[in-house]
N, C-alpha and C positions, 0 to 999 in steps of 0.2 A: 413412438410418437415423433413426428418430424419437428425439427427446430424451425421457429419462425425466423424470417430474415433479420439479420443484425442482432441475433440473440447472443447475449454475453453469458458465459458460464465460467466457473472456476473449477479446475480439476487438480488433483494432487500431482505435484511435480515429481519426476523420477530422474535418476542419473542420466538417462538418455536425453533428458530435456536441457542439460547443461549448455550445449551449444546454442539453444534458443535463448536461454537466460543471458549468456555472454553476448549474443548478438544485440540484445536490447541494451545491455550495459554499455556496449561500445558505440552506440549511436552518437553522432557528433553533438547533438543537443544535450546529452547527458554528461559530457566531459566537464569536470570541475564542479558539478552539482550533485552527482550520484557516485557512490563508490562502486568499485568493480573488484571481483575476486578472481583468483586463478581457478582453473578446473579443480585442482586439489582442494582449494578452500571451499568451493561449493560442495564437493564430495564429503568433506569433513562435516559441514553443516547439515547436509542431507542425512548423514548417518547418525547425527546427534539427536537423541530423543526429544530434546526441547525445541528443535527447529522444525518449521514446516515450510514447504514450497508449494505455491499455488500458481498454476499456469492459467492466465486469463485468455480465454478463447472467444472469438466472435465467429459465428457460423462454422465452428469446428476448427478454425485456424488460429494459431498463436497470435495474440494481440498485445501481450505483455506478461508480467509476472509479479508475484508478491512473495517476499520472504518474511516470515514471522517467527518470533521467539516467544516462548512461554506456553507452547502447546502441550507440554507434559502435565502441568498443573491446571492450565486453562483458566486461571483466575486473573492474571495480569498479562496481557498480550502486548508485545512490542512489535511494531512494524519495522523491520530492519531495512527493507527496501521495497518500493513499489514503483514499477516503471510500466507505462503504457506507451506503445510505439507511436501511434497516431493520436495527437492531441487535438482538442477542439471538436470532438465528435460525441462527447458525453460518455465515453468509455471509462475514463478515470472515475467519474462519479458513480457509474453503475458498479464498477469493480469495488470501490471503497465501500459503497452501501452494502454490497453482497458480503464483504468481509466483516463489516460491523454487525450485520445480522447473524453471521456465523458465530462471531465471538460472543455477542450479548444474548441472542435468542437460543442458540443451540448449545453453546458451552456455558452460558451463565457467567461470563467474565465480570469481574469487579472493576476492571480498568483496562483501557485500550490507549496506547500512546505511541507516538512516533516523533521523529525529529526531522527538521528541514535545515538545509545549509543556509547560513545567513544571507547570502546573495541571491538565493532562489526565491524571489518574491512571488513568482507565479505559483509555486507550490504552497507558499504560506497563505496566499489569498484563497487558494483551492481548499486547503484544510479548514480554514475558518468558515468558508461557505458551506462546508460539509458538517458543520456543527462541532468541530474540535475546538477546544479552548487553548489559547496561548498560555502556557504555564511558566515559561522561563527561558533563560538563555545561558548556555555554557559558552563563555567568551573564549574565542580563539581555541576551539576544541579539536578541530581537525586540520591536518596539513594537506591541502589540496592545491594542485597547480603551482607549487612553490611558495604558497602563502598560508598563514594560519587563518581559518575562518570560524565564525560562530556556529553553534548548533542551537537551533530554535526548537524548543520542546512544546509539543501539542498533546493534549490528553482529552479523554472522554470517559465519563462515568455512566452507569446505567441511566441515571436521570437525564443526563445530557443526550444520550442516545434516544430516549423516548421523546424528548423535546425536538430533536432533529427529525424524527419520523413524523411528528405532527406538523412540523414546518413543511416538510416535503409533501405531505398529503394536502396541506392548505394551498401550496403552490400549484399542485395538479388540479385541485378544485377550481382555482381562479382561472386556470388556463382553459377550462372546459366551458 
């Protein structure tokens, strides 16, 4: 079956995808707001049973990636890193919704959580629009760009996920 134009898919990341992952980590807009690992760091995580790498593709071409932790037990999933190359095209929303569906619908997760760097207000607004709840702050938690920055925690439980799906469906109905 042929893909429709602009179809977003998630596929399992492999060691051969590390250069793709690092290219997205190295984008200028990600400096100071997203962490970056060495090739060896990515290999260690890829070979760890509790980590998962997902390559975000649009029309079969890499558009970003997601690193998650908690895949071994699948009950509490932590998004370690999510990067979409071209913003403003709805790809981040589609990727995050696909990930939430995987976690809650397929794996039956009890909790889904992630963190945003304190100065990354665009990411914070995005997570809140996607139904994640602001849960707290780890003050001066990371040392990035020569300064200590806060880590903002966002989480989602199954009932939050169901509410976000209903909200998304209502938005689609209103648009029609």
